[in-house]
C-alpha positions as CSV (number, residue, x, y, z in Angstrom):
1,X,0.0,0.0,0.0
2,X,2.8,2.4,0.9
3,X,4.6,1.7,-2.4
4,X,1.3,2.6,-4.2
5,X,0.9,5.8,-2.3
6,X,4.5,6.7,-3.0
7,X,4.1,5.9,-6.7
8,X,1.1,8.3,-7.0
9,X,3.4,11.2,-6.1
10,X,0.8,13.1,-4.1
11,X,1.2,14.7,-0.7
12,X,0.1,12.2,1.9
13,X,0.0,12.1,5.7
14,X,0.3,8.7,7.3
15,X,0.8,7.6,10.8
16,X,3.3,4.7,11.2
17,X,4.7,3.0,14.2
18,X,7.0,0.9,12.1
19,X,10.3,2.8,11.7
20,X,11.5,0.4,9.0
21,X,8.5,1.4,6.8
22,X,8.8,5.1,7.7
23,X,12.5,5.1,6.6
24,X,11.7,3.3,3.4
25,X,8.6,5.2,2.2
26,X,8.6,8.7,3.8
27,X,10.3,11.8,2.7
28,X,9.6,13.8,5.9
29,X,9.0,12.5,9.4
30,X,7.8,14.0,12.7
31,X,8.9,12.0,15.8
32,X,6.3,12.4,18.5
33,X,6.6,11.8,22.3
34,X,3.4,12.0,24.3
35,X,1.8,14.0,21.5
36,X,4.6,16.6,21.2
37,X,7.0,16.8,18.2
38,X,10.5,15.9,19.4
39,X,12.2,16.3,16.0
40,X,11.2,16.5,12.4
41,X,12.9,16.4,9.0
42,X,14.3,13.9,6.6
43,X,14.3,10.3,7.7
44,X,18.1,10.2,8.0
45,X,17.9,13.3,10.3
46,X,15.1,12.0,12.5
47,X,15.7,8.3,12.7
48,X,18.9,8.5,14.9
49,X,19.5,6.5,18.0
50,X,20.1,9.5,20.2
51,X,16.6,10.8,19.3
52,X,14.8,7.5,19.2
53,X,16.1,5.9,22.4
54,X,14.6,8.5,24.9
55,X,11.3,8.3,23.1
56,X,11.1,4.5,23.0
57,X,12.9,3.9,26.2
58,X,15.0,1.2,24.7
59,X,18.2,0.8,22.8
60,X,17.8,1.4,19.1
61,X,20.3,0.2,16.5
62,X,20.3,1.2,12.9
63,X,21.5,-1.5,10.4
64,X,22.0,-0.9,6.7
65,X,22.0,-3.5,3.9
66,X,23.3,-1.1,1.2
67,X,19.8,-0.2,0.0
68,X,17.6,0.3,3.1
69,X,18.0,1.0,6.8
70,X,16.6,-1.4,9.3
71,X,16.0,-0.8,13.0
72,X,16.5,-3.3,15.8
73,X,15.3,-2.7,19.3
74,X,16.7,-3.9,22.6
75,X,20.1,-4.8,24.0
76,X,22.7,-6.6,21.9
77,X,22.6,-10.4,22.4
78,X,25.4,-11.7,24.6
């Protein structure tokens, strides 16, 4: 569905809780915490560990496969 919306090339507002989808399909993000905007801008500017961890209250790691970023939550496995 998000690929279709992106293909239409129209302005759209969507609410996503999946950071992986947001990083792949959105051009502009607003990171909210308790209804207030913490940061907004391009996905690369918003989806950073130092901004996400205080909001989610958990460790956030950004992984890249060369084409897309992926986010993992929680401590590293021992």
